[in-house]
TORKOL-4160 file (C-alpha; in steps of 0.2 Angstrom, whole numbers, padded with zeros to 4 digits, m for minus):
134
<pt num="1" X="0113" Y="m0364" Z="0622"/>
<pt num="2" X="0115" Y="m0346" Z="0616"/>
<pt num="3" X="0133" Y="m0345" Z="0623"/>
<pt num="4" X="0138" Y="m0359" Z="0611"/>
<pt num="5" X="0129" Y="m0352" Z="0597"/>
<pt num="6" X="0140" Y="m0336" Z="0599"/>
<pt num="7" X="0155" Y="m0347" Z="0599"/>
<pt num="8" X="0150" Y="m0356" Z="0583"/>
<pt num="9" X="0148" Y="m0339" Z="0575"/>
<pt num="10" X="0166" Y="m0335" Z="0580"/>
<pt num="11" X="0172" Y="m0351" Z="0571"/>
<pt num="12" X="0162" Y="m0346" Z="0556"/>
<pt num="13" X="0170" Y="m0329" Z="0556"/>
<pt num="14" X="0187" Y="m0337" Z="0556"/>
<pt num="15" X="0182" Y="m0347" Z="0541"/>
<pt num="16" X="0176" Y="m0332" Z="0532"/>
<pt num="17" X="0192" Y="m0323" Z="0536"/>
<pt num="18" X="0202" Y="m0337" Z="0527"/>
<pt num="19" X="0209" Y="m0343" Z="0544"/>
<pt num="20" X="0205" Y="m0362" Z="0540"/>
<pt num="21" X="0218" Y="m0370" Z="0551"/>
<pt num="22" X="0213" Y="m0359" Z="0566"/>
<pt num="23" X="0195" Y="m0362" Z="0562"/>
<pt num="24" X="0198" Y="m0381" Z="0562"/>
<pt num="25" X="0207" Y="m0381" Z="0579"/>
<pt num="26" X="0194" Y="m0369" Z="0586"/>
<pt num="27" X="0179" Y="m0381" Z="0581"/>
<pt num="28" X="0189" Y="m0396" Z="0587"/>
<pt num="29" X="0191" Y="m0388" Z="0604"/>
<pt num="30" X="0173" Y="m0382" Z="0604"/>
<pt num="31" X="0167" Y="m0400" Z="0600"/>
<pt num="32" X="0177" Y="m0406" Z="0616"/>
<pt num="33" X="0169" Y="m0394" Z="0627"/>
<pt num="34" X="0151" Y="m0397" Z="0620"/>
<pt num="35" X="0142" Y="m0407" Z="0633"/>
<pt num="36" X="0126" Y="m0411" Z="0625"/>
<pt num="37" X="0130" Y="m0421" Z="0609"/>
<pt num="38" X="0112" Y="m0421" Z="0603"/>
<pt num="39" X="0110" Y="m0403" Z="0602"/>
<pt num="40" X="0108" Y="m0393" Z="0586"/>
<pt num="41" X="0124" Y="m0384" Z="0591"/>
<pt num="42" X="0133" Y="m0400" Z="0589"/>
<pt num="43" X="0127" Y="m0401" Z="0571"/>
<pt num="44" X="0134" Y="m0383" Z="0568"/>
<pt num="45" X="0151" Y="m0388" Z="0575"/>
<pt num="46" X="0152" Y="m0403" Z="0564"/>
<pt num="47" X="0147" Y="m0392" Z="0549"/>
<pt num="48" X="0160" Y="m0379" Z="0554"/>
<pt num="49" X="0173" Y="m0393" Z="0555"/>
<pt num="50" X="0168" Y="m0399" Z="0538"/>
<pt num="51" X="0170" Y="m0382" Z="0530"/>
<pt num="52" X="0187" Y="m0379" Z="0539"/>
<pt num="53" X="0193" Y="m0396" Z="0531"/>
<pt num="54" X="0186" Y="m0390" Z="0514"/>
<pt num="55" X="0196" Y="m0374" Z="0516"/>
<pt num="56" X="0213" Y="m0383" Z="0519"/>
<pt num="57" X="0209" Y="m0395" Z="0505"/>
<pt num="58" X="0207" Y="m0410" Z="0516"/>
<pt num="59" X="0192" Y="m0416" Z="0505"/>
<pt num="60" X="0189" Y="m0433" Z="0513"/>
<pt num="61" X="0189" Y="m0426" Z="0530"/>
<pt num="62" X="0177" Y="m0413" Z="0525"/>
<pt num="63" X="0165" Y="m0426" Z="0518"/>
<pt num="64" X="0166" Y="m0436" Z="0534"/>
<pt num="65" X="0161" Y="m0421" Z="0545"/>
<pt num="66" X="0147" Y="m0415" Z="0533"/>
<pt num="67" X="0141" Y="m0433" Z="0534"/>
<pt num="68" X="0141" Y="m0432" Z="0553"/>
<pt num="69" X="0129" Y="m0417" Z="0552"/>
<pt num="70" X="0117" Y="m0428" Z="0542"/>
<pt num="71" X="0119" Y="m0442" Z="0554"/>
<pt num="72" X="0114" Y="m0431" Z="0569"/>
<pt num="73" X="0099" Y="m0425" Z="0559"/>
<pt num="74" X="0093" Y="m0443" Z="0556"/>
<pt num="75" X="0096" Y="m0441" Z="0537"/>
<pt num="76" X="0106" Y="m0457" Z="0536"/>
<pt num="77" X="0105" Y="m0460" Z="0517"/>
<pt num="78" X="0113" Y="m0443" Z="0514"/>
<pt num="79" X="0126" Y="m0446" Z="0527"/>
<pt num="80" X="0130" Y="m0462" Z="0519"/>
<pt num="81" X="0132" Y="m0453" Z="0502"/>
<pt num="82" X="0145" Y="m0442" Z="0510"/>
<pt num="83" X="0154" Y="m0456" Z="0519"/>
<pt num="84" X="0155" Y="m0467" Z="0503"/>
<pt num="85" X="0162" Y="m0452" Z="0493"/>
<pt num="86" X="0175" Y="m0449" Z="0507"/>
<pt num="87" X="0179" Y="m0467" Z="0508"/>
<pt num="88" X="0183" Y="m0468" Z="0489"/>
<pt num="89" X="0196" Y="m0454" Z="0491"/>
<pt num="90" X="0203" Y="m0461" Z="0507"/>
<pt num="91" X="0206" Y="m0478" Z="0499"/>
<pt num="92" X="0218" Y="m0471" Z="0486"/>
<pt num="93" X="0230" Y="m0468" Z="0500"/>
<pt num="94" X="0232" Y="m0484" Z="0509"/>
<pt num="95" X="0243" Y="m0476" Z="0522"/>
<pt num="96" X="0227" Y="m0468" Z="0528"/>
<pt num="97" X="0221" Y="m0483" Z="0537"/>
<pt num="98" X="0215" Y="m0474" Z="0553"/>
<pt num="99" X="0204" Y="m0462" Z="0543"/>
<pt num="100" X="0198" Y="m0477" Z="0532"/>
<pt num="101" X="0193" Y="m0486" Z="0548"/>
<pt num="102" X="0184" Y="m0471" Z="0555"/>
<pt num="103" X="0174" Y="m0469" Z="0540"/>
<pt num="104" X="0170" Y="m0488" Z="0539"/>
<pt num="105" X="0164" Y="m0486" Z="0557"/>
<pt num="106" X="0153" Y="m0471" Z="0553"/>
<pt num="107" X="0145" Y="m0481" Z="0538"/>
<pt num="108" X="0142" Y="m0496" Z="0550"/>
<pt num="109" X="0134" Y="m0484" Z="0563"/>
<pt num="110" X="0123" Y="m0476" Z="0550"/>
<pt num="111" X="0117" Y="m0493" Z="0543"/>
<pt num="112" X="0113" Y="m0498" Z="0561"/>
<pt num="113" X="0102" Y="m0483" Z="0564"/>
<pt num="114" X="0093" Y="m0487" Z="0548"/>
<pt num="115" X="0089" Y="m0505" Z="0555"/>
<pt num="116" X="0100" Y="m0513" Z="0542"/>
<pt num="117" X="0110" Y="m0524" Z="0554"/>
<pt num="118" X="0118" Y="m0535" Z="0542"/>
<pt num="119" X="0126" Y="m0521" Z="0533"/>
<pt num="120" X="0130" Y="m0512" Z="0549"/>
<pt num="121" X="0139" Y="m0528" Z="0555"/>
<pt num="122" X="0149" Y="m0530" Z="0539"/>
<pt num="123" X="0156" Y="m0512" Z="0539"/>
<pt num="124" X="0159" Y="m0513" Z="0558"/>
<pt num="125" X="0169" Y="m0529" Z="0555"/>
<pt num="126" X="0179" Y="m0520" Z="0541"/>
<pt num="127" X="0182" Y="m0506" Z="0553"/>
<pt num="128" X="0190" Y="m0518" Z="0566"/>
<pt num="129" X="0200" Y="m0527" Z="0553"/>
<pt num="130" X="0207" Y="m0511" Z="0546"/>
<pt num="131" X="0212" Y="m0505" Z="0563"/>
<pt num="132" X="0221" Y="m0522" Z="0566"/>
<pt num="133" X="0230" Y="m0521" Z="0550"/>
<pt num="134" X="0238" Y="m0504" Z="0554"/>
């Protein structure tokens, strides 16, 4: 969709101007209005969110959103690398259980799409247990 591509360009402009928090909110809102979750524009939105979080020094969230972009492209091994790097950082702060659970869910989902059901189940159970422990 050409209209959404222009919106993505505006979000990237906010990033280039150093307006990282505005950029984050802009891409989050854009993600909510994006109807076709399988489009290439969705990948650009997640990439924009990853860059915005990098700009505000939320490195673990940045890695998760960059991992998301690889998920959408079917590059599950690369996505898993980013998720595991993000998880290592998140686990240093045990008060961050919601983000840890989210990352465990993404890891489980990536393994599911790779056809590694045992690993998928393991990480999805860890996701559920982490949420229960909150």
